[in-house]
N, C-alpha and C positions, 0 to 999 in steps of 0.2 A: 403557498406550499407547492412544491414541484410535483408534477405528475409524470415526470420522466422515470423510466425504469432504472432502478438502482438496487441491485441485489448481490452484494459481496457474499462470497461463500463462507468466509470466516469472520469472526468478530475482531474488533481492534485488540482486545485482550489476547486472542489467539495469535494475532500477528506479532505482538510483543513477546509472548511466550515462546514463539518460534525463533526469537532472537533477531527479528528484523531490525534494520537500521543500525546494525553493529552495536546495539545497546545504548546509543546516545542521541536518539531522536530529540528528546526534550533537554538533552544536555548541551546542545548547541547554544551558544550565547547569542540571543537575538534581542536582548534588552528587555525581555518580558520578565515580570515579577512572578516567579514560580509559586508564590503563595496564592496567586490568583487561579492556579491550576489545581488546587487541593480537591475541589469537587470532582473535576475530571479524573484526576488520578485515583481518588477513592472509588468512583463509579466503575472505572474500567480495570484498574490495576491493583486493587486492594489485595494485600497479601503477597504480591510479587516482589522479588528483589529489585530494588530501585536501579541497580546497575543494568537492568534490562532496558531501561528507557531514560535514565538520567546520568549515564556514564559520561565521563569527561572526554574520552577518546573513542573513536570508531574501532570496533574490534570485529573484523570479518569472521573470526572463529566462532563468534556468537551466532552468526547468521545460520539459518536453516541449511543453506547450501554452501556455507563456509567460503563465501566469496564477497568481495566488495562490490556493491551494486548501487547505482544511482549517482547523481551529480552532487557536487558540494552545494551547501546552502547558498553560497555567494552566487553561483550560477542561476539558481532559481530566482534569486532576488533580482539579478541583472535582467532576466527575461521578463520581469514584471508579473510573475505568476503568483506572487504572494498577495494576500488580502490583509488589510489592516486589522480586521477582526481576528484573523488566524495567522499570526506572524510565523508560526512554525510550518504552515503550509497545509497541503491536502490532508494528511493524516490527522492533524489537529482538527480540521474542519469535520472530517468523518467522525471522530470521537464525539464531538459536540452534536453532530447530526443524530448519532445513535442515542444520545441522551435526550433527544426531543427538541434540541435547540435549532431554530430555523433562522436563516438570514438572507440577505440580498445576494449572496454569492452561491446559493444552493444550485441553481440551474447550471451555472458555469462549471462547478465542481463535479456535478453528476455527468455532464457532457464529457468532461475530461476523463472520468472513470470509464464511461461507455467507449470512448475512443481508445483507451488503453487496454481494457480487459473485458469490456462488455461483449455481448454475443458476436459482434463483428469488429471488436477492438483489434487494433493493429498488432499488439504484442501477443494477444491470445491466439490470433490466427497464425502468427509467425511461429509460436512454439509448437503448435500442432503440425504445421508444415515440416518443421525440423524433426519432430518425433517421427513423422511418417517417412521422411527421407532417410531416417536412420533405423528402419525396420521396427518401429514401435518402442525405441529406447527412450524411456522416461527420464533417464539421467542426463540427457543432452541439455546443453545451454543452461547451466546452473545460474549464470548471471541474469538471464531473462526470467527464469523461474523465481529468483530472489526478488526481482523488480515486481513481478506479478503479485507475489506475496505482500509486498508493501501496499498494494492496492486492494488487498482482501480477496485475491484469487489464487487458487491452488489448482494446478494441472491435474486432471482426473480422467479416468477411462470413459465415463459417460459423455463428457463434453468432447473427448477425442472421437468417439463414435459418431456423435452429431456432426462434428467437423467433417469427417469422412463422407457422411451422407450428403451434406451440403456441397462439398467439393465435387461430387459426382453429378450434380444437376447440370 
């Protein structure tokens, strides 16, 4: 069991409810049997319209920030970032992790999360820098904010204030 800090701000369900992944995260054909995902879907998405996570095409208008964000599945596969246990990738891993399932990829995935949107994550720091450079405009960089949402992070005033304090050191 990993002792690395991993504290997304929202749940996987909230990410899907916000329309992340253009509604087709689990709709991408990776050769997985979706019947094997019934427990995961029931646990996280029970009662949600399946078009929010099983859609056949990517629909940017579904996304919280109404923009296409992220790389295509083929890119992630080519980079070798997919784990056999979680063929859909990081979000699938997170859903399983939230269900209490642990695996040999936990530390790597948590480190990826930390590097992306943890307290000193590249994209978290980047968005607050952009907000600051634009006089506190939280509507800036919708694509970056959409990507952060994919990873369970939402830009917020409390973290922005912490970023400003940290920056002044």
